[in-house]
Phi, psi and omega in degrees: 000124179286144179251146170311133184252351181246062183243140181232162181229138185287133174224179179299343182256008182110188180286129185235133183294141184214144175271157177297326175296318179295315184293326180294325177294326180283327178236079184278357190276005180121199187297138172248119184287157175298335181290342179293334178076012188280322188239130182234142175282116178300328182287322185239350178080009179261154178284144184237171180263147165252116187293165183282334173082030181285316183250339180229168175295138185302138182206164178272147177205161178276155172284140179293340183269004180307143177296314180262130176245026185262005181298137182292341186241032181295133185243117173252325182190175190297338187273359182278132174262122183275134176228157178219119175247111187302326185296339188266353190232154188258144168276149183282146178240140177227153176262143181200169179058043184282132172235187179297334184227011186201156176205161176240155177238140179233150176246137175266118176266129183295153175299134176232135183303144184303318183295333178284321177299320179292337181281345187285142178287317176272110188266032174209168175245130179243126181253120184243123173284136184251135175091355179225335180198161181261357186291146172248150176249114186252128181230138174290145181291341178296336183286342189290140182289139183290340186220012180206175176303138176249120174266130178242156182284134177232027171103179177239012174245108184302136174242148183289340183206150176236138176249131178260120177255111185217171172296146187303330178297348181253005182292335176284352179251320183237141177286162178286325181236144177236129173297129183262229186257132180270113183295343176282347174151118174236131189252136179241142167294130180292320184299310181261343182077006189270136181296133181276145176299154177297135179085002182288150179278150172252159186247139177300128180096343178274157180255148179221164172253136175243116180258124185199165181245031177219158177287141180241129178243123180293143181258013179209146178287347179282350185257122180259125179234133180222125175282130179236353178202143176214133175211154183261127178233103185055239181271003187256145171249108184267137175238147169248119177253136173263119188240130176229000000 
């Protein structure tokens, strides 16, 4: 049974890549459900299952009941061939360092094997926000983490789209364009700071950040909203709201 290979586990230092073998040693007591929120697929941002291993070697897999079935590494059984088309999937964006009048944004770059990075003629990645500023953020490939996702700073002015300029050999790992921030409203997990995909479900009782340029009025007394940041960007007044 093939196991998902882009899985990470939350630790005190953030999300860290983990193998099914390592996870099984940490959790020898049987299956760990996706609802536990312990293991997350880096490619689609959904929580995954660590199987109990009664019939097969313990491995990670997606739940059949997941709302989104578009993960490039979705595993159902041994006959499934896993493919990945970088153009079809988004790299994660997270919000961090939030104060009363400022915040930062970071982009997560998927792990790429070291031998592939060393083969590239262009030994850096340049990330260009489109539609908001002309500045590029350039990072050496040597900076990338060898076994997990690498988050890099992409500014404090949200852009609707980001362009990645890299050597052609990395196009099969990273898309050329990444969907950015929607000023009408982008939702982030408070725990990880990670932007939720469009159409993603939120869970009752959990807290989230909403970054938007419009006023938000709760339509229920069960929704708690607190403004924690406000900043002016061009003609927009952006707010970060904590919503539960």
